[in-house]
C-alpha positions, 0 to 999 in steps of 0.5 A: 481489459481496459481496451475491451479485449476479453481473453480466454480464461478471464471470465471472472476478472472480466465480469467483476471488473465490468460489473463494479467498474474496478480497474484494479481487480484484474491485477489480482491473480486467481484460480477458477474451479471448473469441475469437481468429479466424485463417484456417484455412489459417494455423493454427499459424503464430504469428499468434495468439501475435503478436496476444497479444503486441501486446494485452499491449503495448497494455494495458501502455502500450508502444504509444504515438505519438511525434507530439505532435498526435494527436487521438483518433478520434471513433467516432460516424458522421455523415450530411451529408444530411437524414434521409429521412422515411418512414412505416411503410406505404411505408418500403421503397418511399420509401427512397432508397439513397445513400452515407453519409459520416463512418462510423467505419472498421473499423480505427484506429491503436492510438496514437489509442485510449487503452487502458483501465486494467486489471491483468490479462488473462484467458480462459475456455475448454473445457479441451483439451491444445492450448488449455492448451499455447497459453495456457501458452506465452503466459504465462497461468496457470490458477487455476480448473478446474471439477470437473464437465464441461459437459453440452453440450461434455463439457469442463471450464471452465478460467480462466487469467490473466496479470498486467500488469507495467506498466499505465496504471492509477494503482494496481497490486497488489503483485508476485506476487499471482497466484502465491498463487492459482496455488499454491493452485489447484495444491494443490487440483488435486493433491488432486482428481486421485483424485476429480473429475479422475481422468478426465484423461489423465496428459499433461493432468494433468502440463501443468496441474501444471507450468503454475505452474513455467513461468509463475512471476511476479516477486515470489512470496513464500517457501514459508513465506509462501505456505503461511500464505496458503494456510492462510488461504484453506483456513480461509475456504473451510471457514467459508464452506461451514459457513455455507452460502455456497458449494457442497460442491465448493469444499471437496472437496479439503480433506475428505481432510485433515480426515478424516485429522486427525479419525480420527487424533484430532488434532482436539478435536472432540466425538464425531460420530454414526455416520452423520456419521462414515461420511459423512466417512470415505467422502468423505475417505478412501475418495474415494466420491462423494455418489451412492455414499454415498447408495446405501450409506447408504440416504439422500437426497442432501440428507440426506447433504449436510446431515449432511456440512455439520454435520460440517464446521461442527464441524471449522471451529470446532475449526480456528478455535480452534486458530488463535486458540490459536496466535496467542495463544501467539505474542503471549505469546512476543513480549510476553515477549521484549519484556519481557525486552529492556526489563529488560536495557535497564533494567539498563544505564541510569543514573538522572539526577543532577538532576531535569529541573525543577531542571536547567531552573531552574538553567540559566535563572538562569545564562543570565539572570546572563550576560545581565545581565553583558553588558548592564552591561559594554556600558553602562560601555564607552559612558560615560567614567568618568575625568571623574568621578574624585576628586582630592586626597591624604589630607592634603587630604581630612583638612583639608577635612573637619576644618573645620566645627561639631562636625567636620561640614563644611558644604562640602568643596572640593579642588583638581583638577589639571584646573582648574589647567591650564585656568587656566594656559591662560587666563593665557597667552592674556591675556599673549600672543595675547589682548591682541594681538587686542584691539589689532587690534580697537581699530585697526579702530575708529579707521580706521573 
């Protein structure tokens, strides 16, 4: 679609993406309703509305089967009999009529047919009051009405859509996406009521204007957000027309606003020639048609449209410059507020008492010192140091160290209390139990 190719069956995606200059809308999937067949004797009895309810429930995934073993029906029919070989000459004479088996049925259960993953339901029809009321009652919202009537039917083509709140599709767009299109369409329709849609009856015009209020979907943005989105769509439309990508009917509702801003000297546009100013005034303020301007100015229709395109190109450049200036101002204001907040935070902040590297080095030294203390204390606890204690008094040490040549003893010996105890124990054993054991051993030897 971005290359200008219009495939068959893409009526709604093509028209909506072209009208609103939205490249993301064709990425959504939808189903277009062509006809609803009801018996003439059963009109206005609710059958069509009930069919729309079931269709919406089916594509929303509400119609499911509770049976676990549900097999999908095969749509291909089979014939058990062999194919009859015939020639082109005697095909009618040699053909044998016989009942065929395995044909696909006319109706199958919806639970046996999985629905396609779609995001919306759409319809396109010739605008009449009864059809508009019917589709509006079933939750559809208009997003496009053609400005020129069909040459065969004399009716204006209308496109209406209904978003699905739930779908079998894996990805769903954000809620309220259709309301932005509907609000933009409503604004265009009101602007065109004095020109392209002035032949509509008051009842038809009121029905179209109130369709958005009745079918406002969940998740619509606020007025400020919606106005911002509409301004973006308007500027895209003007730029597309200035580059000869769309027809002038697409920006016809914006011409009165642009003309009013220009003649009030609220746009910084370089002076236009008298002919261009006359065309802008006639189309924008006097609401004249191109044919009427052609007759009044004595020009061809292509010349009028070419001069009007040049005029809108200048207005488009001026509007783009204004938008960039507003964006730059907002960025500067946001930057200034950010700088002011950072300065206030700096005043409340205090400098660090010690540099980070020094703090890390001191912490590492303290941790190593504590670790070494723990290791040394654990080693000393495991060893019995009392066995290495030195005995003796000061007098004994003086006597021991005074012996030797030049006051330097060659050997130092001091009595230890532990050694004396061991000797005493050994003497007791000699006097007592030790001698008894020796006598017993001698007796045993004599007996043997």
